[in-house]
N, C-alpha and C positions, 0 to 999 in steps of 0.2 A: 185456519186451524190445521195442525198436523194430524196425520193418521196415526192412531194407536193400534198396535197389533198385539194380540194375546196369542201365545204360541205354547203348545204343550204336547207331550206324548201320552197316548191312552191305549188301553187294550180294547178289544172288540166289545167287552162287557163294561167298559167305562172306567176301568181302574187306572188311576194316574200315578201309581206308586212305581217309580223307575226301577225298583228291584224286582218287580213282577212282570215288566214288559219285555224283558230279554236284552236290555242294553241297546247300544247304538251301533249299527253297521256303518260302513263307510258312506253309503248313499244317504243315510239319515243325517250323519254328521255334515255331509256336503250340503244337504238341504237347509239345515239350520245355520251353517256358516254363511251361505249365500244370503239368507234372510237377515243375518246380523250385518253383513257387508252393505246391504241396501238400507240399513237403519242409521239414523244420525244420533239417536238418543235411546238408551235402554232404561226402562223403568221396571223394577221388580218388587215383589212383596205382595202378599195376599191382602194385607190391611190397606195398603195404598190403593190397590186395585178396587177393593170394595168401596172405598171412600170416593174414588174418582169416576167409577163406572157411569153414574148418571150424567156426567159432563162430557164423556168421550164418545166419539162416533164408533168406538170399539170395533176393530177387525179381529177375527179369530183364525189362527193357523193351528190346526190340530192334526197330528200325525197318528193315525190309527194303526196299531201293530196287529198282525194276524195271530193273536194268542188269546186264550181265555184265561184270565188270571184267577178267577174264582174267589178271590179275597183281596182286601186292601181298600185304601181310601178311594172314594169315587170323586170324579172331577167336580160335579156341581152339588154334592151332598149338603154342604154348609152354606150354599148361596141362597140369600133371601132377596128376591127382587120385588120391587113395589108393583111392577106390572110385567107381563109376559114379554120376553125379549125376542122380537121377530128378526130372524137372520135370513140372508139370501146367499145361496151357494154361488160364489164367484168363480171358483176354479178348483180342479182336482188334478192330482198328479200321482200316478202309480210308480212307486220306487222299485228298484231292482230286487229289494229284499221282500217284496210283497206288501209292504206298508203302503197306506194311502194317505197322501197329504191333502187335507181339506182346507179350503180358504173361504171363510164366510165374512160377509159385511152386513152392517145394520141397514 
């Protein structure tokens, strides 16, 4: 089975609205570009993700920006899991911009 990676930008307070996190600096763009280069298939869409999440061994790549958005949509607000999702931190990377790239696996 292939590895599925979920990747997103969030603020320190969990806001995933790209208009609130301050955009992407070169190091963030480089981080995600390398992630895409290492991928052979890209799956996107909230509904697809919600339907398939029980079947995937789900990796998560979350880049946390050093800002407090104060408002906006939250990353897991609308997620309804049948059971608690246990994740293990596999790697971290501090980017030049002060953002922290987190890599979690199930």
